[in-house]
DOFIVEX-276991 format. One record per residue (C-alpha): residue number from 1; x, y, z. Coordinates in steps of 0.1 Angstrom, whole numbers. Example, Ala and Ser with C-alpha at 12.3 -4.5 7.8 and 13.67 -1.06 7.14 Angstrom:
# DOFIVEX-276991
+-----+-------+-------+-------+
! pos !    px !    py !    pz !
+-----+-------+-------+-------+
!   1 !   123 !   -45 !    78 !
!   2 !   137 !   -11 !    71 !
+-----+-------+-------+-------+
***
This chain:
# DOFIVEX-276991
+-----+-------+-------+-------+
! pos !    px !    py !    pz !
+-----+-------+-------+-------+
!   1 !   205 !   219 !   -83 !
!   2 !   196 !   231 !   -50 !
!   3 !   173 !   253 !   -33 !
!   4 !   203 !   273 !   -13 !
!   5 !   208 !   305 !   -33 !
!   6 !   239 !   305 !   -17 !
!   7 !   252 !   270 !   -29 !
!   8 !   239 !   265 !   -61 !
!   9 !   252 !   228 !   -68 !
!  10 !   247 !   215 !   -33 !
!  11 !   227 !   187 !   -47 !
!  12 !   259 !   174 !   -66 !
!  13 !   276 !   176 !   -36 !
!  14 !   252 !   156 !   -15 !
!  15 !   248 !   131 !   -45 !
!  16 !   211 !   137 !   -53 !
!  17 !   206 !   132 !   -91 !
!  18 !   192 !   164 !  -106 !
!  19 !   166 !   148 !  -127 !
!  20 !   144 !   117 !  -116 !
!  21 !   134 !    92 !  -141 !
!  22 !   110 !    61 !  -139 !
!  23 !   141 !    40 !  -132 !
!  24 !   153 !    59 !  -103 !
!  25 !   117 !    52 !   -85 !
!  26 !   115 !    15 !   -95 !
!  27 !   151 !     9 !   -84 !
!  28 !   146 !    23 !   -51 !
!  29 !   113 !     7 !   -45 !
!  30 !   127 !   -26 !   -51 !
!  31 !   159 !   -21 !   -33 !
!  32 !   146 !     3 !    -3 !
!  33 !   124 !   -10 !    25 !
!  34 !   112 !    26 !    33 !
!  35 !   106 !    35 !    -2 !
!  36 !    85 !     5 !    -7 !
!  37 !    65 !    12 !    25 !
!  38 !    57 !    48 !    15 !
!  39 !    42 !    34 !   -19 !
!  40 !    23 !     4 !    -5 !
!  41 !    10 !    15 !    31 !
!  42 !   -17 !    40 !    11 !
!  43 !   -26 !    11 !   -11 !
!  44 !   -29 !   -15 !    13 !
!  45 !   -49 !     9 !    35 !
!  46 !   -74 !    20 !     8 !
!  47 !   -82 !   -14 !    -6 !
!  48 !   -84 !   -29 !    29 !
!  49 !  -119 !   -39 !    18 !
!  50 !  -133 !   -43 !   -17 !
!  51 !  -164 !   -18 !   -29 !
!  52 !  -192 !   -29 !   -47 !
!  53 !  -215 !   -16 !   -75 !
!  54 !  -248 !     1 !   -67 !
!  55 !  -276 !     3 !   -90 !
!  56 !  -291 !    38 !   -86 !
!  57 !  -277 !    73 !   -77 !
!  58 !  -257 !    81 !   -46 !
!  59 !  -281 !    91 !   -17 !
!  60 !  -311 !    67 !   -28 !
!  61 !  -326 !    46 !    -1 !
!  62 !  -310 !    14 !     7 !
!  63 !  -323 !   -13 !   -12 !
!  64 !  -319 !   -51 !   -17 !
!  65 !  -294 !   -64 !   -41 !
!  66 !  -309 !   -60 !   -75 !
!  67 !  -306 !   -85 !  -105 !
!  68 !  -280 !   -63 !  -127 !
!  69 !  -260 !   -57 !   -93 !
!  70 !  -258 !   -94 !   -87 !
!  71 !  -247 !  -101 !  -125 !
!  72 !  -221 !   -73 !  -124 !
!  73 !  -207 !   -87 !   -92 !
!  74 !  -202 !  -120 !  -106 !
!  75 !  -184 !  -108 !  -139 !
!  76 !  -162 !   -85 !  -116 !
!  77 !  -152 !  -116 !   -93 !
!  78 !  -143 !  -137 !  -125 !
!  79 !  -119 !  -110 !  -137 !
!  80 !  -104 !  -105 !  -103 !
!  81 !  -114 !   -69 !  -110 !
!  82 !  -105 !   -55 !   -73 !
!  83 !   -74 !   -74 !   -72 !
!  84 !   -63 !   -57 !  -107 !
!  85 !   -72 !   -24 !   -94 !
!  86 !   -52 !   -28 !   -64 !
!  87 !   -21 !   -40 !   -83 !
!  88 !   -26 !   -11 !  -108 !
!  89 !   -28 !    12 !   -79 !
!  90 !     6 !     5 !   -65 !
!  91 !    26 !     4 !   -97 !
!  92 !    10 !    39 !  -105 !
!  93 !    24 !    52 !   -71 !
!  94 !    58 !    40 !   -82 !
!  95 !    60 !    59 !  -113 !
!  96 !    37 !    91 !  -127 !
!  97 !    11 !    67 !  -137 !
!  98 !     3 !    29 !  -144 !
!  99 !   -23 !    11 !  -167 !
! 100 !   -47 !   -16 !  -171 !
! 101 !   -43 !   -33 !  -205 !
! 102 !   -79 !   -45 !  -214 !
! 103 !   -78 !   -78 !  -233 !
! 104 !  -111 !   -81 !  -254 !
! 105 !  -124 !  -110 !  -273 !
! 106 !  -133 !   -89 !  -306 !
! 107 !  -106 !  -106 !  -328 !
! 108 !   -92 !   -70 !  -337 !
! 109 !   -56 !   -60 !  -335 !
! 110 !   -49 !   -43 !  -301 !
! 111 !   -40 !   -12 !  -325 !
! 112 !   -73 !    -6 !  -334 !
! 113 !  -102 !    10 !  -316 !
! 114 !  -133 !    -9 !  -301 !
! 115 !  -161 !    -7 !  -324 !
! 116 !  -186 !   -35 !  -312 !
! 117 !  -199 !   -50 !  -279 !
! 118 !  -172 !   -71 !  -264 !
! 119 !  -164 !   -93 !  -238 !
! 120 !  -136 !   -87 !  -214 !
! 121 !  -109 !  -115 !  -211 !
! 122 !   -85 !  -102 !  -189 !
! 123 !   -68 !   -71 !  -172 !
! 124 !   -30 !   -66 !  -172 !
! 125 !   -15 !   -42 !  -147 !
! 126 !    15 !   -23 !  -164 !
! 127 !    43 !     1 !  -151 !
! 128 !    49 !    33 !  -166 !
! 129 !    78 !    21 !  -185 !
! 130 !    58 !    -9 !  -199 !
! 131 !    35 !    15 !  -214 !
! 132 !    46 !    46 !  -229 !
! 133 !    26 !    71 !  -252 !
! 134 !    29 !    65 !  -289 !
! 135 !     7 !    89 !  -305 !
! 136 !   -13 !   121 !  -291 !
! 137 !   -48 !   135 !  -296 !
! 138 !   -42 !   169 !  -318 !
! 139 !   -78 !   179 !  -321 !
! 140 !   -84 !   209 !  -297 !
! 141 !  -122 !   202 !  -300 !
! 142 !  -116 !   168 !  -285 !
! 143 !  -121 !   159 !  -246 !
! 144 !   -88 !   141 !  -248 !
! 145 !   -70 !   167 !  -264 !
! 146 !   -33 !   161 !  -257 !
! 147 !   -36 !   131 !  -240 !
! 148 !   -23 !    97 !  -259 !
! 149 !   -45 !    80 !  -284 !
! 150 !   -23 !    49 !  -288 !
! 151 !     8 !    35 !  -263 !
! 152 !    38 !    13 !  -271 !
! 153 !    35 !   -17 !  -250 !
! 154 !    71 !   -32 !  -241 !
! 155 !    63 !   -62 !  -215 !
! 156 !   101 !   -66 !  -206 !
! 157 !   110 !   -31 !  -198 !
! 158 !   110 !   -38 !  -158 !
! 159 !   120 !   -76 !  -160 !
! 160 !   158 !   -75 !  -166 !
! 161 !   171 !  -109 !  -180 !
! 162 !   136 !  -123 !  -193 !
! 163 !   131 !  -130 !  -228 !
! 164 !   122 !  -100 !  -250 !
! 165 !    89 !  -102 !  -265 !
! 166 !    77 !   -84 !  -293 !
! 167 !    64 !   -51 !  -284 !
! 168 !    27 !   -37 !  -293 !
! 169 !    11 !    -8 !  -302 !
! 170 !   -24 !    -3 !  -283 !
! 171 !   -51 !    18 !  -288 !
! 172 !   -63 !    43 !  -261 !
! 173 !   -96 !    19 !  -259 !
! 174 !   -79 !    -8 !  -246 !
! 175 !   -61 !    12 !  -219 !
! 176 !   -70 !    22 !  -186 !
! 177 !   -47 !    47 !  -170 !
! 178 !   -44 !    52 !  -134 !
! 179 !   -25 !    83 !  -124 !
! 180 !   -27 !    97 !   -88 !
! 181 !   -19 !   134 !   -88 !
! 182 !   -30 !   138 !  -123 !
! 183 !   -56 !   168 !  -116 !
! 184 !   -47 !   186 !  -150 !
! 185 !   -65 !   165 !  -173 !
! 186 !   -33 !   147 !  -185 !
! 187 !   -22 !   111 !  -177 !
! 188 !    10 !   121 !  -158 !
! 189 !     7 !   122 !  -118 !
! 190 !    32 !   123 !   -89 !
! 191 !    53 !    94 !   -82 !
! 192 !    47 !    87 !   -45 !
! 193 !    84 !    89 !   -35 !
! 194 !    94 !   121 !   -55 !
! 195 !    91 !   148 !   -28 !
! 196 !   110 !   122 !    -3 !
! 197 !   134 !   109 !   -31 !
! 198 !   164 !   129 !   -17 !
! 199 !   158 !   119 !    24 !
! 200 !   157 !    79 !    11 !
! 201 !   190 !    86 !    -5 !
! 202 !   202 !   103 !    28 !
! 203 !   189 !    71 !    47 !
! 204 !   206 !    49 !    25 !
! 205 !   241 !    66 !    30 !
! 206 !   237 !    65 !    67 !
! 207 !   229 !    31 !    68 !
! 208 !   254 !    22 !    44 !
! 209 !   280 !    39 !    59 !
! 210 !   271 !    28 !    94 !
! 211 !   275 !    -8 !    81 !
! 212 !   305 !    -4 !    64 !
! 213 !   320 !    17 !    93 !
! 214 !   309 !   -14 !   116 !
! 215 !   326 !   -39 !    92 !
! 216 !   358 !   -18 !    94 !
! 217 !   356 !   -13 !   129 !
! 218 !   354 !   -51 !   136 !
! 219 !   382 !   -58 !   109 !
! 220 !   405 !   -30 !   117 !
! 221 !   416 !    -6 !    96 !
! 222 !   455 !    -7 !    91 !
! 223 !   482 !    18 !    81 !
! 224 !   517 !     8 !    71 !
! 225 !   548 !    20 !    85 !
! 226 !   584 !    14 !    76 !
! 227 !   608 !    -3 !   101 !
! 228 !   640 !     5 !    83 !
! 229 !   660 !    36 !    91 !
! 230 !   663 !    45 !    54 !
! 231 !   626 !    44 !    46 !
! 232 !   606 !    19 !    26 !
! 233 !   627 !    -8 !     7 !
! 234 !   607 !    -8 !   -26 !
! 235 !   631 !   -31 !   -44 !
! 236 !   624 !   -60 !   -15 !
! 237 !   588 !   -55 !   -17 !
! 238 !   588 !   -58 !   -55 !
! 239 !   610 !   -89 !   -50 !
! 240 !   585 !  -103 !   -25 !
! 241 !   552 !  -100 !   -45 !
! 242 !   570 !  -109 !   -78 !
! 243 !   562 !   -75 !   -96 !
! 244 !   582 !   -45 !  -109 !
! 245 !   592 !   -16 !   -90 !
! 246 !   567 !     6 !  -106 !
! 247 !   537 !   -18 !   -96 !
! 248 !   547 !   -21 !   -60 !
! 249 !   517 !     5 !   -49 !
! 250 !   492 !   -10 !   -68 !
! 251 !   500 !   -44 !   -52 !
! 252 !   499 !   -31 !   -20 !
! 253 !   463 !   -16 !   -29 !
! 254 !   456 !   -49 !   -43 !
! 255 !   467 !   -65 !   -11 !
! 256 !   450 !   -42 !    13 !
! 257 !   418 !   -48 !    -5 !
! 258 !   420 !   -83 !    -3 !
! 259 !   427 !   -81 !    34 !
! 260 !   396 !   -60 !    38 !
! 261 !   371 !   -82 !    20 !
! 262 !   374 !  -108 !    47 !
! 263 !   377 !  -114 !    85 !
! 264 !   403 !  -142 !    81 !
! 265 !   430 !  -130 !    56 !
! 266 !   466 !  -126 !    62 !
! 267 !   486 !   -96 !    52 !
! 268 !   523 !   -98 !    37 !
! 269 !   541 !   -63 !    46 !
! 270 !   576 !   -75 !    42 !
! 271 !   596 !   -47 !    60 !
! 272 !   565 !   -28 !    70 !
! 273 !   548 !   -25 !   100 !
! 274 !   508 !   -29 !   101 !
! 275 !   493 !    -7 !   128 !
! 276 !   457 !    -8 !   138 !
! 277 !   439 !    25 !   134 !
! 278 !   411 !    33 !   161 !
! 279 !   381 !    55 !   156 !
! 280 !   347 !    60 !   169 !
! 281 !   315 !    58 !   147 !
! 282 !   291 !    82 !   156 !
! 283 !   256 !    72 !   166 !
! 284 !   234 !    74 !   133 !
! 285 !   198 !    75 !   150 !
! 286 !   193 !   113 !   153 !
! 287 !   205 !   117 !   116 !
! 288 !   184 !    88 !   103 !
! 289 !   153 !   104 !   124 !
! 290 !   157 !   134 !   107 !
! 291 !   154 !   119 !    72 !
! 292 !   126 !    98 !    82 !
! 293 !   105 !   124 !    97 !
! 294 !   110 !   144 !    63 !
! 295 !   101 !   113 !    40 !
! 296 !    69 !   104 !    63 !
! 297 !    58 !   139 !    56 !
! 298 !    65 !   138 !    20 !
! 299 !    42 !   107 !    17 !
! 300 !    14 !   120 !    42 !
! 301 !    19 !    89 !    63 !
! 302 !    25 !    88 !   102 !
! 303 !    59 !    75 !   110 !
! 304 !    46 !    47 !   133 !
! 305 !    24 !    38 !   107 !
! 306 !    50 !    38 !    81 !
! 307 !    73 !    17 !    99 !
! 308 !    46 !    -6 !   119 !
! 309 !    57 !     7 !   153 !
! 310 !    33 !     7 !   179 !
! 311 !    47 !    39 !   207 !
! 312 !    20 !    41 !   230 !
! 313 !   -21 !    33 !   230 !
! 314 !   -30 !    70 !   233 !
! 315 !    -7 !    81 !   199 !
! 316 !   -15 !    47 !   183 !
! 317 !   -51 !    55 !   185 !
! 318 !   -48 !    90 !   172 !
! 319 !   -25 !    80 !   144 !
! 320 !   -51 !    55 !   134 !
! 321 !   -75 !    77 !   134 !
! 322 !   -61 !   104 !   112 !
! 323 !   -46 !    76 !    89 !
! 324 !   -83 !    64 !    84 !
! 325 !   -93 !    97 !    74 !
! 326 !   -63 !   102 !    50 !
! 327 !   -73 !    69 !    31 !
! 328 !  -111 !    79 !    33 !
! 329 !  -100 !   110 !    14 !
! 330 !   -77 !    89 !   -11 !
! 331 !  -107 !    68 !   -19 !
! 332 !  -133 !    96 !   -24 !
! 333 !  -106 !   117 !   -43 !
! 334 !   -89 !    92 !   -65 !
! 335 !   -98 !    53 !   -62 !
! 336 !  -137 !    59 !   -66 !
! 337 !  -133 !    79 !   -97 !
! 338 !  -108 !    55 !  -111 !
! 339 !  -130 !    29 !  -110 !
! 340 !  -161 !    49 !  -121 !
! 341 !  -143 !    58 !  -150 !
! 342 !  -131 !    23 !  -159 !
! 343 !  -166 !     6 !  -153 !
! 344 !  -183 !    32 !  -173 !
! 345 !  -159 !    23 !  -202 !
! 346 !  -165 !   -14 !  -197 !
! 347 !  -204 !    -5 !  -200 !
! 348 !  -201 !    16 !  -229 !
! 349 !  -182 !   -15 !  -249 !
! 350 !  -209 !   -38 !  -236 !
! 351 !  -184 !   -58 !  -214 !
! 352 !  -204 !   -50 !  -182 !
! 353 !  -245 !   -45 !  -183 !
! 354 !  -253 !   -11 !  -186 !
! 355 !  -273 !    10 !  -157 !
! 356 !  -270 !    41 !  -138 !
! 357 !  -248 !    34 !  -110 !
! 358 !  -223 !    44 !   -79 !
! 359 !  -199 !    28 !   -61 !
! 360 !  -204 !    15 !   -25 !
! 361 !  -174 !    13 !    -2 !
! 362 !  -174 !     7 !    37 !
! 363 !  -162 !    37 !    62 !
! 364 !  -125 !    30 !    75 !
! 365 !  -135 !    57 !   102 !
! 366 !  -161 !    34 !   116 !
! 367 !  -156 !    25 !   153 !
! 368 !  -147 !    -9 !   159 !
! 369 !  -170 !   -34 !   173 !
! 370 !  -153 !   -31 !   213 !
! 371 !  -158 !     6 !   209 !
! 372 !  -194 !     6 !   196 !
! 373 !  -201 !   -16 !   226 !
! 374 !  -183 !     8 !   248 !
! 375 !  -205 !    37 !   237 !
! 376 !  -236 !    18 !   240 !
! 377 !  -227 !     8 !   275 !
! 378 !  -221 !    48 !   282 !
! 379 !  -255 !    57 !   267 !
! 380 !  -272 !    29 !   291 !
! 381 !  -253 !    44 !   321 !
! 382 !  -265 !    79 !   314 !
! 383 !  -302 !    66 !   310 !
! 384 !  -295 !    49 !   345 !
! 385 !  -286 !    82 !   358 !
! 386 !  -316 !   101 !   343 !
! 387 !  -337 !    75 !   362 !
! 388 !  -324 !    83 !   394 !
! 389 !  -334 !   122 !   388 !
! 390 !  -367 !   113 !   379 !
! 391 !  -359 !   125 !   340 !
! 392 !  -368 !   104 !   311 !
! 393 !  -340 !    83 !   294 !
! 394 !  -318 !   105 !   272 !
! 395 !  -317 !    76 !   248 !
! 396 !  -342 !    50 !   232 !
! 397 !  -334 !    16 !   230 !
! 398 !  -331 !    18 !   195 !
! 399 !  -305 !    45 !   194 !
! 400 !  -285 !    24 !   221 !
! 401 !  -286 !    -6 !   197 !
! 402 !  -278 !    16 !   168 !
! 403 !  -249 !    27 !   180 !
! 404 !  -238 !    -9 !   190 !
! 405 !  -242 !   -17 !   156 !
! 406 !  -276 !   -34 !   158 !
! 407 !  -307 !   -23 !   136 !
! 408 !  -340 !   -19 !   150 !
! 409 !  -357 !   -29 !   184 !
! 410 !  -349 !   -63 !   200 !
! 411 !  -376 !   -92 !   196 !
! 412 !  -395 !   -89 !   226 !
! 413 !  -429 !  -101 !   213 !
! 414 !  -448 !  -120 !   240 !
! 415 !  -461 !  -157 !   234 !
! 416 !  -491 !  -163 !   218 !
! 417 !  -521 !  -171 !   237 !
! 418 !  -522 !  -208 !   221 !
! 419 !  -488 !  -211 !   238 !
! 420 !  -501 !  -204 !   274 !
! 421 !  -510 !  -240 !   289 !
! 422 !  -548 !  -236 !   301 !
! 423 !  -560 !  -237 !   335 !
! 424 !  -576 !  -216 !   366 !
! 425 !  -542 !  -209 !   379 !
! 426 !  -506 !  -215 !   375 !
! 427 !  -505 !  -245 !   400 !
! 428 !  -532 !  -263 !   381 !
! 429 !  -514 !  -259 !   349 !
! 430 !  -486 !  -272 !   365 !
! 431 !  -501 !  -302 !   380 !
! 432 !  -518 !  -311 !   349 !
! 433 !  -482 !  -314 !   333 !
! 434 !  -468 !  -335 !   363 !
! 435 !  -498 !  -359 !   360 !
! 436 !  -492 !  -365 !   322 !
! 437 !  -460 !  -379 !   328 !
! 438 !  -467 !  -401 !   356 !
! 439 !  -464 !  -437 !   347 !
! 440 !  -495 !  -460 !   347 !
! 441 !  -502 !  -490 !   363 !
! 442 !  -484 !  -512 !   337 !
! 443 !  -452 !  -490 !   340 !
! 444 !  -460 !  -473 !   309 !
! 445 !  -464 !  -432 !   304 !
! 446 !  -499 !  -421 !   298 !
! 447 !  -504 !  -413 !   265 !
+-----+-------+-------+-------+
***
């Protein structure tokens, strides 16, 4: 394959696979730090804080926590619900989808649908390879037409070397699919590393070749030259190595490979002279940078964020704002609908109390505490400047406190009249207080 019409097989020359399977994505996620960051950065930022279930409709006036909100929060905490959602989220980005296997207490075989109110016992996050579609909905009138109605559960699919357990058939009622990019009503999303897969291979080649080249430069690549006037004495070499003449070349290759495998090896050359081949390695930074920029664009992540770099304060702040906005969009478009769908399913099965709800979540783009105080200080300075011109203040105290992150007006209530000491004047009151603390003739304080 290739996007170059002149070189239709360029990908084969570059070593890029023509078809990408789950094993490709899983392998590169496990063994490549950049690929792992491309999967995890979005998930870590999206789930930086946990959402909560709010009774009512979005847009309602704020209210105190209701009894049903407390009840559902307690159940979700017992299930480690948000941790399981996060675990399924990053597994889904590795492949086309992931799943949560919902284990209920109904005592029915997993291959059967849920038919009565149940209690949710566990949610197990699974990779795509662990849960493969088995049977599909064939009824065109069904809203799930074309989607699986049962799955094959293979626990050992991504755990090489573990004991094989018996696979299960699981009904779709007991599965919740997480598929980012599946906006066509199927379960098949888009792997996070699909667009940048070729770039990841390029980076691996450059880094791997650089490491091997550095090793060979430090070890010294050798070439063998005949020292005799009549060329290479193959018979002497065969006798020295104890092999037939026909196997001398193989023995030389074996000896060279053994020599190259360590820094403290000796080389038997017989009547051959070994000479060090000197060569210079090109600097890999610019080649890696091009591939890194392409990969960062493919996963929609600023490169400083992807690599955890701090280039400068200004660029860092701009990247942080853009990154927060990207993940707020991801929350709205993907994470919240995924949570709402699962909560609705659990309410329908009786595993959670049923009521009208929406998902509440904090805003990743909110200013930090220091930024809020800085904004409040600027507003106060604007008010101070306005007073010098005789104009009324531009901002009220409540507005400034709101920008600083505090609600309402400060508590400036006057003292009650009962709290003010009686007296004709301040001196009388003070004097009365002082007199009450003088000792009497017996040295005791007056009562």
